[in-house]
C-alpha positions as CSV (number, residue, x, y, z in Angstrom):
1,M,-10.9,1.8,100.9
2,P,-10.1,5.2,102.4
3,A,-9.3,8.2,100.2
4,P,-6.4,7.8,98.0
5,L,-3.0,8.7,99.5
6,A,-0.8,11.5,98.2
7,A,1.3,10.7,95.1
8,T,-1.1,7.8,94.2
9,T,-3.5,7.3,91.4
10,T,-6.7,5.3,91.1
11,D,-6.8,5.6,87.3
12,A,-8.2,2.3,86.0
13,D,-5.8,2.1,83.2
14,V,-2.8,2.4,85.5
15,R,-4.2,0.0,88.0
16,R,-4.6,-2.6,85.3
17,A,-1.1,-2.1,84.1
18,F,0.2,-3.1,87.5
19,A,-2.3,-6.1,87.9
20,R,-0.1,-8.9,86.3
21,D,3.2,-10.5,86.9
22,A,4.7,-13.8,85.5
23,S,2.4,-15.9,87.7
24,G,-0.5,-16.0,85.3
25,L,-2.8,-14.3,87.9
26,E,-4.4,-10.9,87.7
27,L,-5.1,-8.8,90.8
28,I,-6.1,-5.1,90.2
29,P,-4.9,-3.0,93.2
30,D,-7.1,-0.2,94.6
31,A,-4.4,2.4,93.8
32,V,-0.9,2.6,92.5
33,A,1.9,4.7,93.8
34,R,5.0,5.5,91.9
35,P,7.4,7.4,94.2
36,R,10.7,8.8,92.9
37,S,12.6,9.1,96.1
38,I,13.1,7.2,99.2
39,E,11.5,10.2,101.2
40,E,8.4,9.8,99.1
41,V,8.3,6.1,99.9
42,A,8.5,6.8,103.6
43,E,5.8,9.4,103.4
44,L,3.5,7.0,101.6
45,L,4.2,4.3,104.3
46,R,3.4,6.9,107.1
47,E,0.1,7.8,105.4
48,A,-0.8,4.1,104.7
49,T,-0.1,3.3,108.5
50,A,-2.3,6.3,109.4
51,T,-5.1,5.2,107.1
52,R,-4.6,1.4,107.7
53,T,-4.0,0.9,104.0
54,P,-2.3,-2.4,102.9
55,V,0.9,-1.7,100.9
56,T,2.4,-4.3,98.4
57,P,6.0,-3.4,97.1
58,A,6.7,-4.3,93.5
59,G,9.6,-4.0,91.2
60,G,9.8,-5.3,87.7
61,Q,6.9,-7.6,88.3
62,S,8.6,-10.7,87.1
63,S,7.4,-12.9,90.1
64,T,6.1,-16.2,89.3
65,T,4.2,-16.4,92.7
66,A,2.1,-13.4,92.4
67,A,4.2,-11.8,95.1
68,S,4.2,-8.6,93.1
69,I,0.4,-8.0,92.5
70,T,-2.5,-7.4,94.8
71,D,-6.1,-6.6,95.0
72,K,-5.8,-5.2,98.5
73,G,-4.9,-1.6,99.0
74,L,-1.8,0.1,97.3
75,L,0.5,-1.2,94.8
76,L,3.8,0.5,95.5
77,S,6.1,0.4,92.4
78,L,9.7,1.1,93.2
79,R,10.8,1.1,89.6
80,A,11.9,4.8,89.7
81,L,14.4,4.0,92.5
82,D,16.8,2.8,89.8
83,H,20.0,4.7,90.6
84,I,23.3,2.7,90.3
85,G,26.1,4.3,92.4
86,A,29.8,4.5,91.6
87,V,31.5,1.0,91.7
88,D,34.0,0.9,94.4
89,T,36.9,-1.1,92.8
90,S,38.9,-1.3,95.9
91,A,36.1,-2.5,98.2
92,R,34.4,-4.4,95.2
93,T,31.1,-3.1,96.1
94,V,28.2,-1.2,94.5
95,R,25.3,0.7,96.2
96,V,22.0,0.6,94.0
97,G,18.4,1.5,94.3
98,A,15.8,-1.2,94.6
99,G,14.4,-0.4,91.2
100,A,17.7,-0.9,89.4
101,I,17.4,-3.7,86.7
102,V,19.6,-6.5,87.4
103,A,21.2,-6.7,84.0
104,D,22.1,-3.0,84.3
105,V,23.9,-3.6,87.5
106,R,25.8,-6.5,85.9
107,R,26.9,-4.3,83.1
108,A,28.0,-1.4,85.4
109,A,30.2,-3.9,87.4
110,E,31.6,-5.5,84.1
111,A,32.7,-2.0,83.0
112,H,35.1,-2.1,86.0
113,G,36.2,-5.8,85.4
114,L,33.9,-7.0,88.2
115,L,31.1,-9.6,88.3
116,F,27.5,-8.9,89.9
117,T,26.6,-12.5,90.6
118,P,22.8,-12.8,90.9
119,D,21.8,-13.8,87.4
120,P,17.9,-14.7,87.3
121,T,16.8,-15.6,83.9
122,S,14.6,-12.5,83.7
123,E,17.7,-10.2,84.5
124,E,16.6,-7.8,81.8
125,E,13.2,-7.4,83.5
126,S,13.8,-8.0,87.1
127,T,14.9,-5.4,89.8
128,V,17.4,-5.6,92.5
129,G,14.7,-5.3,95.0
130,G,12.7,-8.2,93.7
131,A,15.9,-10.2,93.6
132,I,16.5,-9.4,97.4
133,A,12.8,-9.9,98.2
134,C,12.7,-13.5,96.9
135,N,16.5,-14.2,97.3
136,A,16.7,-15.0,93.7
137,S,19.2,-17.0,92.1
138,G,19.8,-18.2,88.6
139,A,21.9,-20.6,86.7
140,R,25.4,-19.5,88.0
141,S,24.3,-19.9,91.6
142,L,25.8,-23.2,91.6
143,R,29.1,-21.5,92.0
144,Y,28.2,-18.0,93.4
145,G,25.1,-18.8,95.5
146,A,21.9,-16.9,95.5
147,T,21.4,-13.2,95.9
148,G,21.5,-13.0,99.7
149,P,25.2,-13.9,100.5
150,H,26.1,-11.0,98.2
151,V,24.0,-8.3,100.0
152,R,26.4,-6.3,102.4
153,A,24.0,-3.6,103.5
154,L,20.3,-2.6,103.2
155,T,18.4,0.6,103.5
156,V,14.8,-0.6,104.7
157,L,11.7,1.3,105.5
158,L,9.4,-0.3,108.0
159,A,5.6,-0.2,107.6
160,S,5.6,2.9,109.9
161,G,7.9,4.7,107.4
162,E,10.8,4.3,110.0
163,R,14.1,4.2,108.0
164,V,16.4,1.4,109.1
165,E,20.1,1.1,108.1
166,L,21.5,-2.5,108.2
167,R,24.9,-3.9,107.5
168,R,26.2,-7.5,107.8
169,P,28.6,-7.9,110.7
170,A,32.2,-8.5,109.9
171,L,32.7,-10.5,113.0
172,E,34.0,-14.2,112.9
173,K,32.7,-15.1,116.2
174,N,29.5,-13.7,118.3
175,T,27.7,-15.3,121.0
176,V,25.6,-12.4,122.1
177,G,21.8,-13.2,122.3
178,Y,20.0,-15.5,120.1
179,P,21.6,-16.2,116.7
180,I,18.4,-15.0,114.8
181,T,19.3,-11.5,116.0
182,H,22.8,-11.4,114.9
183,D,22.3,-10.3,111.3
184,P,19.1,-8.4,110.7
185,V,19.8,-8.2,107.1
186,E,18.8,-11.8,107.0
187,W,15.3,-10.9,108.2
188,F,14.7,-9.0,104.9
189,V,16.3,-11.1,102.2
190,G,13.8,-13.5,101.1
191,S,10.9,-11.8,103.1
192,E,8.8,-10.9,99.9
193,G,7.9,-7.4,101.1
194,T,6.2,-8.7,104.2
195,L,8.5,-7.2,106.8
196,G,9.8,-4.0,105.3
197,V,10.4,-2.2,102.0
198,V,13.9,-2.5,100.7
199,V,14.7,0.8,99.0
200,E,18.5,0.6,98.5
201,A,21.2,-2.2,98.9
202,E,25.1,-2.5,98.8
203,F,26.4,-5.6,97.0
204,A,29.7,-7.3,97.1
205,L,31.1,-7.8,93.6
206,H,33.2,-10.7,92.4
207,P,36.2,-10.5,90.1
208,L,35.3,-11.3,86.5
209,P,36.4,-14.7,85.4
210,S,39.4,-14.3,83.0
211,Q,38.1,-17.1,80.8
212,V,34.5,-18.7,80.4
213,L,33.9,-21.8,78.3
214,G,30.3,-22.8,77.5
215,L,29.3,-26.2,76.4
216,A,25.9,-27.4,75.3
217,I,25.8,-31.3,75.4
218,P,23.0,-33.2,74.0
219,F,22.1,-36.8,74.9
220,A,19.8,-39.4,73.4
221,R,18.7,-40.4,76.8
222,E,17.7,-38.3,79.7
223,A,19.0,-40.7,82.2
224,D,22.5,-40.2,80.7
225,A,22.1,-36.5,81.0
226,L,21.1,-36.6,84.6
227,A,23.9,-39.0,85.4
228,F,26.3,-36.7,83.7
229,V,25.3,-33.9,86.0
230,V,26.1,-35.8,89.1
231,S,29.4,-36.9,87.8
232,A,30.3,-33.2,86.9
233,R,29.2,-32.1,90.3
234,R,31.5,-34.8,92.0
235,S,34.6,-34.1,89.8
236,T,37.7,-32.8,91.1
237,V,39.1,-31.4,87.9
238,L,36.0,-29.6,86.6
239,H,34.7,-26.4,87.9
240,P,31.2,-25.7,86.5
241,R,29.5,-22.4,87.5
242,C,26.3,-23.8,86.1
243,L,24.7,-27.2,85.1
244,E,21.5,-26.6,83.3
245,F,19.2,-29.3,82.1
246,F,16.8,-29.4,79.2
247,D,14.4,-32.2,79.0
248,A,12.6,-33.4,75.8
249,G,10.0,-30.6,75.8
250,A,12.4,-28.0,76.6
251,M,14.7,-29.3,73.8
252,D,11.9,-28.8,71.4
253,I,11.8,-25.1,72.3
254,A,15.6,-24.9,72.1
255,R,15.5,-26.4,68.7
256,D,13.7,-23.1,67.6
257,Q,16.6,-21.1,69.1
258,G,19.4,-23.2,67.8
259,G,20.6,-20.9,65.0
260,S,21.5,-22.3,61.6
261,A,22.4,-25.8,62.8
262,P,19.5,-27.5,64.5
263,W,19.8,-29.9,67.3
264,P,19.7,-33.5,66.2
265,A,16.3,-35.2,66.3
266,E,17.5,-38.0,68.4
267,A,18.5,-35.6,71.2
268,T,15.9,-36.0,74.0
269,A,17.9,-34.0,76.6
270,M,20.7,-31.6,77.0
271,V,23.0,-30.1,79.6
272,Y,24.4,-26.5,79.4
273,T,27.4,-25.8,81.4
274,E,29.9,-23.1,81.9
275,E,33.6,-23.7,83.1
276,T,35.6,-20.9,84.5
277,G,38.5,-22.7,86.2
278,A,39.5,-23.5,89.9
279,D,41.0,-20.0,90.0
280,E,38.9,-17.7,88.1
281,A,41.5,-15.1,87.9
282,G,44.1,-17.6,86.5
283,E,45.1,-18.0,82.9
284,D,45.5,-21.8,82.9
285,A,43.8,-23.6,80.0
286,L,40.3,-24.6,80.9
287,P,39.6,-28.4,80.8
288,L,37.8,-28.8,77.6
289,D,39.3,-32.1,76.9
290,E,38.0,-33.4,80.4
291,W,34.5,-32.2,79.8
292,L,34.4,-34.0,76.3
293,A,35.7,-37.1,77.9
294,L,33.1,-37.1,80.7
295,A,30.4,-36.2,78.2
296,E,31.5,-39.3,76.0
297,S,31.5,-41.5,79.0
298,H,27.9,-40.7,79.7
299,H,27.0,-41.6,76.0
300,A,26.5,-37.8,74.9
301,L,26.0,-37.1,71.2
302,A,29.5,-36.1,71.0
303,D,29.6,-34.9,67.4
304,D,26.8,-32.4,68.3
305,I,28.4,-30.8,71.3
306,R,28.5,-27.0,70.9
307,V,31.2,-24.8,72.5
308,Y,30.6,-21.1,73.4
309,Q,33.6,-18.8,74.1
310,T,33.0,-15.3,73.0
311,A,30.6,-12.9,74.7
312,A,28.4,-13.0,71.9
313,E,28.2,-16.9,71.8
314,L,27.6,-16.9,75.5
315,H,24.8,-14.4,75.1
316,D,23.3,-16.7,72.4
317,A,23.4,-19.6,74.8
318,R,21.7,-17.6,77.5
319,R,19.0,-16.6,75.0
320,M,18.3,-20.2,74.1
321,R,17.8,-21.0,78.0
322,H,15.6,-18.0,78.3
323,A,13.5,-19.0,75.5
324,V,11.9,-21.9,77.4
325,P,10.3,-19.9,80.2
326,A,9.4,-17.1,77.6
327,T,7.6,-19.6,75.4
328,M,5.9,-21.2,78.3
329,N,4.7,-17.7,79.5
330,E,3.2,-16.9,76.1
331,Q,1.4,-20.3,76.2
332,G,0.1,-19.8,79.7
333,A,-1.1,-16.2,78.8
334,A,-3.2,-17.6,75.9
335,R,-5.3,-19.8,78.4
336,R,-6.2,-17.1,80.9
337,P,-9.5,-16.3,79.2
338,F,-10.4,-20.0,79.8
339,G,-9.5,-20.1,83.5
340,G,-6.1,-21.7,82.8
341,R,-2.5,-20.5,83.0
342,K,1.1,-21.5,83.4
343,V,1.7,-23.6,86.4
344,S,5.4,-23.2,87.4
345,T,7.0,-25.5,90.2
346,D,10.2,-24.5,92.0
347,W,10.9,-27.5,94.3
348,A,14.4,-28.9,94.8
349,V,15.9,-32.0,96.1
350,P,19.6,-33.3,96.8
351,Y,21.1,-33.1,93.3
352,A,21.8,-36.8,93.1
353,R,18.1,-37.4,93.6
354,L,16.8,-35.3,90.9
355,A,16.1,-38.3,88.5
356,D,13.9,-40.0,91.1
357,A,12.1,-36.7,91.8
358,L,11.3,-36.1,88.2
359,A,10.0,-39.6,87.8
360,I,7.8,-39.1,90.6
361,A,6.5,-35.9,89.4
362,R,5.8,-37.5,86.0
363,R,4.0,-40.6,87.6
364,H,1.6,-38.4,89.5
365,A,0.9,-36.2,86.4
366,D,0.1,-39.5,84.3
367,A,-2.1,-40.9,87.0
368,A,-4.1,-37.7,87.0
369,G,-4.4,-37.6,83.3
370,V,-2.8,-34.1,83.0
371,P,0.3,-33.0,80.9
372,R,3.8,-33.6,82.2
373,G,5.6,-30.6,83.1
374,I,8.4,-29.4,80.8
375,A,11.5,-29.6,82.9
376,Y,14.5,-27.3,82.6
377,G,16.9,-25.3,84.8
378,H,19.3,-25.8,87.6
379,A,19.9,-29.5,87.7
380,G,23.3,-28.9,89.3
381,N,21.5,-27.8,92.5
382,G,18.8,-30.5,92.2
383,H,16.4,-27.7,91.3
384,P,14.5,-28.0,88.0
385,H,11.6,-25.8,86.9
386,Q,8.6,-27.8,85.8
387,N,6.1,-25.7,83.6
388,I,2.7,-27.0,82.8
389,I,0.0,-25.3,80.8
390,A,-3.4,-25.7,82.3
391,Q,-6.0,-25.4,79.6
392,D,-8.9,-24.3,81.8
393,A,-10.0,-24.1,85.4
394,D,-10.8,-27.8,85.7
395,Q,-7.3,-28.9,84.5
396,L,-5.6,-26.3,86.7
397,A,-7.1,-27.8,89.8
398,R,-6.0,-31.1,88.9
399,I,-2.7,-29.9,88.0
400,E,-2.3,-28.3,91.5
401,Q,-3.3,-31.6,93.1
402,V,-0.4,-33.2,91.2
403,V,1.9,-30.5,92.4
404,Q,0.9,-31.0,95.9
405,A,1.3,-34.8,95.8
406,T,4.7,-34.3,94.3
407,L,5.9,-31.9,96.9
408,R,4.9,-34.3,99.7
409,E,7.5,-36.8,98.2
410,V,10.0,-34.0,97.4
411,I,10.0,-32.9,101.1
412,A,10.4,-36.7,102.1
413,M,13.4,-36.8,100.0
414,G,15.0,-33.8,101.9
415,G,13.9,-31.2,99.4
416,T,12.0,-27.9,99.6
417,V,8.8,-26.6,98.3
418,A,10.4,-23.4,97.0
419,A,14.0,-23.1,96.0
420,E,14.3,-19.8,94.2
421,H,11.1,-17.8,93.6
422,G,9.8,-17.7,97.1
423,I,6.2,-18.4,98.3
424,G,4.2,-15.3,97.3
425,K,0.4,-16.0,97.2
426,I,0.3,-19.0,94.8
427,K,2.5,-21.3,97.0
428,R,1.4,-20.1,100.5
429,K,-1.0,-23.2,100.8
430,W,2.0,-25.4,100.5
431,L,4.3,-23.6,103.1
432,P,2.9,-25.9,105.9
433,L,4.0,-29.0,104.1
434,Q,7.6,-27.8,105.0
435,A,7.4,-25.4,107.8
436,S,6.3,-26.7,111.2
437,P,3.7,-24.9,113.3
438,L,6.5,-23.8,115.6
439,Q,8.4,-22.3,112.6
440,Q,5.2,-20.5,111.5
441,R,4.7,-19.2,114.9
442,V,8.2,-17.7,114.9
443,M,7.6,-16.2,111.3
444,R,4.3,-14.6,112.5
445,A,6.0,-13.3,115.6
446,L,8.7,-11.6,113.6
447,K,6.0,-10.2,111.1
448,H,4.0,-8.8,114.1
449,E,7.0,-7.2,115.6
450,L,8.1,-5.4,112.3
451,D,4.7,-4.8,110.7
452,P,2.2,-4.9,113.8
453,L,-0.8,-3.8,111.8
454,G,-0.2,-6.5,109.1
455,L,-0.2,-4.0,106.2
456,L,2.8,-5.0,104.1
457,A,2.3,-7.4,101.2
458,P,-0.9,-9.1,102.4
459,G,-1.2,-12.6,101.2
460,N,2.5,-13.2,100.7
461,V,3.9,-16.1,102.6
462,L,1.5,-16.2,105.4
463,D,-2.3,-16.2,105.3
464,N,-4.7,-14.3,107.5
465,V,-2.1,-11.9,108.7
466,L,-4.2,-8.8,108.3
467,A,-7.1,-10.2,110.2
468,S,-4.9,-11.6,113.0
469,A,-3.0,-8.5,113.4
470,G,-6.2,-6.4,113.6
471,G,-5.4,-4.3,110.5
472,A,-7.4,-3.6,107.6
473,T,-8.9,-6.5,105.4
């Protein structure tokens, strides 16, 4: 690698401190930069272009796909760009730096009676820039959507250091040129740092719901829980903003977070939902009785349903949900010395097909003699997370074969390889299962136009970009 860039360090301890994210991999960068301003980021990019040094942007490094770590060139930490501007209560917007923590932005909006809707489970660790990079969603995306639709404007630095200001068009109609060029903000949302470095963003905010009703509903049979989710989605009187699923393994973890009253032993599945009403600003009573009736009609363990209404209670419910991936991360980390790690899937299918897809995944696991994944998460979107702990390198290889076999059937069902966490480096090998050669060529063409030397986030999304673009390897 060329001589270190200005404002960078090659200190071994610092490099190791930025070598891991939530993927279970470790990639040690050649150098780390921690700029404190947009101008410093631009200068670093100009120097990197001049020296043909690869640059991988990173925020809180909560990526599950190794998108925020690298062993090629410079790791560009944007954590110091954490400013949160004044909330514009009239326009319902806020402008924030890429390094701002998602939960901090949410709290800033709530102080003004507004809601910052992106809510990844890792909101206390993940940054706004990371949420934009992978178009993060979360439990409440069932109602509000993923991060992307709430981005109103971006400040992006291209690989050359050029600063670009982008704003979503306000037009209702537009037929000028190819549709792919109509809204350049879309180029960067979900691009995982490969097209430009997002350094600042303006977000639209949502009015805070006047009421929130949380319900944790246990079931003796998983099939009843998943059927309940389908009925709740199709209801015309219920208005869930999330429908989160816990399978038997996730329930075991939830039992440790259940407070003074443990979940009943016969509960093998659970659905957690939040109801905010048809008109979230309205004061009409929320349909608790209707939720309970639907739960009973699907054979829920009605005597053990828990209701969450206060902010503290809702926080406890979120903590219970977060305990599942947190526990799995700890178990995966313990297997790193043996060549194992946590394998996290991110596929999704049409929500009514979720039970079928889970059965397929388990059938493949059983046939391969590997553990079944612990399934939890966004059942309302047909999007569970499956976490499997690979004990060693041999089992890791077999688990990845199981995941690939599952993904082929998921795609045949109209699903996706990655619904929320992006592709990164870990899932890059599976992108061709879903993206046609034509789609991949278009992606490469956009990459080459915006990053002609192939220096940004090498290894994320597309393979061999550095070599094909003639840049450094």
